[in-house]
Wavefront OBJ file of the C-alpha trace (Angstrom):
o trace
v -5.456 -21.580 -20.137
v -6.619 -18.640 -22.318
v -8.551 -17.073 -19.520
v -5.502 -17.251 -17.194
v -3.373 -15.708 -20.049
v -5.879 -12.907 -20.454
v -5.958 -12.277 -16.702
v -2.290 -11.935 -16.626
v -2.243 -9.517 -19.531
v -4.801 -7.409 -17.799
v -2.534 -7.320 -14.581
v 0.409 -6.532 -16.711
v -1.321 -3.605 -18.773
v -2.863 -2.160 -15.657
v 0.360 -2.066 -13.809
v 2.608 -1.056 -16.691
v 1.296 2.439 -16.410
v 2.767 2.720 -12.952
v 6.106 1.345 -14.237
v 6.199 3.695 -17.182
v 5.605 6.840 -15.215
v 8.388 5.731 -12.691
v 10.863 5.585 -15.575
v 9.753 8.734 -17.378
v 9.848 10.976 -14.286
v 12.401 9.289 -12.056
v 9.895 9.846 -9.358
v 7.790 6.987 -7.998
v 4.204 7.541 -9.243
v 1.465 5.626 -7.567
v -2.274 5.517 -8.824
v -2.488 7.709 -11.689
v -0.421 10.575 -10.653
v -0.234 10.170 -6.836
v 3.280 10.886 -5.407
v 4.817 10.777 -2.022
v 4.724 14.154 -0.374
v 1.424 15.098 -1.749
v -0.936 16.908 0.681
v -4.490 15.464 1.379
v -6.275 18.096 -0.769
v -3.926 17.388 -3.725
v -4.582 13.670 -3.317
v -8.543 14.128 -3.316
v -8.026 16.528 -6.138
v -5.937 14.017 -8.282
v -8.140 11.075 -7.525
v -11.241 13.057 -8.473
v -9.531 14.385 -11.684
v -8.849 10.763 -12.582
v -12.495 9.840 -12.302
v -11.484 7.442 -9.544
v -12.724 8.527 -6.207
v -15.102 11.350 -5.368
v -14.489 13.758 -2.519
v -17.363 12.358 -0.743
v -15.721 8.803 -0.609
v -12.984 10.082 1.790
v -12.670 9.715 5.531
v -9.992 11.619 7.353
v -8.868 10.529 10.853
v -6.158 11.389 13.246
v -4.056 8.403 14.453
v -1.323 9.605 16.748
v 1.265 11.277 14.751
v -0.583 10.357 11.562
v -3.511 11.394 9.688
v -5.182 8.566 7.612
v -7.051 9.474 4.435
v -9.208 6.479 3.806
v -11.686 5.444 1.259
v -15.169 4.667 2.668
v -15.642 1.873 0.178
v -13.630 -0.479 -1.830
v -12.033 0.706 -4.778
v -10.764 -1.146 -7.992
v -7.170 -2.541 -7.758
v -6.320 -4.702 -10.950
v -9.455 -6.869 -11.082
v -9.940 -6.885 -7.303
v -11.304 -4.388 -4.651
v -9.508 -3.034 -1.593
v -9.829 -0.162 0.817
v -7.183 2.482 0.280
v -5.391 4.346 2.966
v -2.975 7.229 2.405
v -0.886 7.844 5.662
v 0.058 11.507 5.950
v 2.608 13.108 8.393
v 2.295 16.872 8.593
v -0.385 16.581 5.717
v 2.264 15.064 3.507
v 1.768 11.472 2.100
v 4.417 9.056 3.279
v 2.720 5.640 2.664
v -0.003 4.018 0.588
v -1.883 0.991 1.759
v -4.345 -1.339 0.018
v -6.189 -3.364 2.352
v -8.005 -6.464 1.046
v -10.236 -7.533 3.752
v -13.775 -8.573 4.045
v -14.232 -9.517 0.349
v -15.378 -13.297 0.660
v -16.590 -13.268 -2.923
v -13.232 -14.372 -4.071
v -10.508 -16.790 -2.552
v -8.028 -14.440 -0.628
v -5.182 -16.945 -1.379
v -5.919 -16.621 -5.152
v -6.038 -12.884 -4.947
v -3.034 -12.678 -2.919
v -1.070 -14.667 -5.469
v -2.584 -13.035 -8.683
v -1.515 -9.591 -6.982
v 1.896 -10.928 -6.203
v 2.315 -11.860 -9.810
v 1.173 -8.561 -11.134
v 3.446 -6.725 -8.714
v 6.499 -8.768 -9.742
v 5.600 -7.936 -13.365
v 6.070 -4.274 -12.650
v 8.673 -4.340 -9.766
v 10.735 -7.519 -10.533
v 11.267 -10.541 -8.313
v 10.143 -10.259 -4.719
v 12.273 -11.300 -1.760
v 11.198 -12.495 1.464
v 10.166 -9.860 4.186
v 10.703 -10.478 7.854
v 7.675 -10.258 9.905
v 9.385 -8.283 12.595
v 10.280 -5.654 9.863
v 6.656 -5.333 8.858
v 5.455 -5.018 12.532
v 8.056 -2.376 13.111
v 6.731 -0.273 10.090
v 3.044 -0.914 10.935
v 3.522 0.056 14.535
v 4.728 3.508 13.326
v 1.233 4.019 12.079
v -0.997 2.078 14.664
v 1.014 0.573 17.473
v 0.198 -2.942 18.744
v -2.340 -3.760 15.760
v -0.040 -6.205 13.902
v 1.734 -9.135 15.525
v 4.504 -11.334 14.115
v 2.668 -14.599 14.326
v -0.195 -13.244 12.245
v 2.112 -11.811 9.443
v 2.247 -14.714 6.627
v 3.757 -14.914 3.320
v 5.389 -11.681 3.528
v 7.384 -10.486 0.506
v 8.912 -7.158 -0.634
v 10.106 -5.358 -3.711
v 12.215 -2.226 -4.026
v 11.971 0.135 -6.952
v 13.477 3.636 -7.021
v 14.327 2.998 -3.304
v 10.511 2.718 -2.622
v 9.748 -0.533 -0.625
v 6.670 -2.169 -1.574
v 5.276 -5.097 0.844
v 2.706 -7.655 0.529
v 1.690 -9.806 3.482
v -1.375 -11.434 4.995
v -2.199 -10.213 8.453
v -5.184 -12.582 9.117
v -6.598 -15.670 7.519
v -8.469 -13.851 4.783
v -6.853 -10.428 4.776
v -3.884 -9.028 3.205
v -2.081 -5.745 2.427
v 0.034 -4.038 -0.244
v 2.014 -1.291 1.432
v 4.089 1.466 -0.447
v 6.695 3.498 1.717
v 8.182 6.694 0.947
v 12.111 6.162 0.819
v 12.675 9.628 2.299
v 10.695 9.200 5.598
v 12.281 8.007 8.732
v 9.744 5.599 10.141
v 12.138 4.608 12.994
v 12.215 8.148 14.370
v 8.287 8.108 14.426
v 8.329 4.666 15.921
v 10.673 5.449 18.696
v 8.883 8.610 19.456
v 5.912 6.303 20.412
v 7.984 4.545 23.077
v 9.299 5.994 26.350
v 12.935 5.221 26.480
v 13.729 7.549 29.304
v 16.319 5.972 31.839
v 17.118 2.949 29.329
l 1 2 3 4 5 6 7 8 9 10 11 12 13 14 15 16 17 18 19 20 21 22 23 24 25 26 27 28 29 30 31 32 33 34 35 36 37 38 39 40 41 42 43 44 45 46 47 48 49 50 51 52 53 54 55 56 57 58 59 60 61 62 63 64 65 66 67 68 69 70 71 72 73 74 75 76 77 78 79 80 81 82 83 84 85 86 87 88 89 90 91 92 93 94 95 96 97 98 99 100 101 102 103 104 105 106 107 108 109 110 111 112 113 114 115 116 117 118 119 120 121 122 123 124 125 126 127 128 129 130 131 132 133 134 135 136 137 138 139 140 141 142 143 144 145 146 147 148 149 150 151 152 153 154 155 156 157 158 159 160 161 162 163 164 165 166 167 168 169 170 171 172 173 174 175 176 177 178 179 180 181 182 183 184 185 186 187 188 189 190 191 192 193 194 195 196 197 198
């Protein structure tokens, strides 16, 4: 019981910094100073300045209308590790994704529930997120990679108009997704589909 309390206290303290910076600035701040709209160079500089991720730890790849700035190794997220993706449109960050996959050293369902509890500590009570909504958003990044039957235990929070989603997309893999409230994902998604003549 004492160990569980200590674990939850650590979650609270780690995520409290994000919450405090949101309240102080009125701007959603992610991961020690990262904000929506930052360029890839500014993200790399900020992460390196925080002693989190060195410049050599980043991969940059083009994905249709998006550029993915991705860590080439798992990074620490609370007490777990995940890959980090910053999704940029015209070199401005519009979404951040923690992808918890491939770490079989810890039970994914326990990780998922602990992260959900920690997120709720910062962002309040979650609500159910429809799988179709998640597929629509994720299709704007990589079309056809996510399918409704594979999206399980999906929840979302809203803080300062930012939506935060958490969902399983496979048996042992889950995502935490942060979306810029000022970006129109539907316009990107509709540009991927030919609607001529409909």
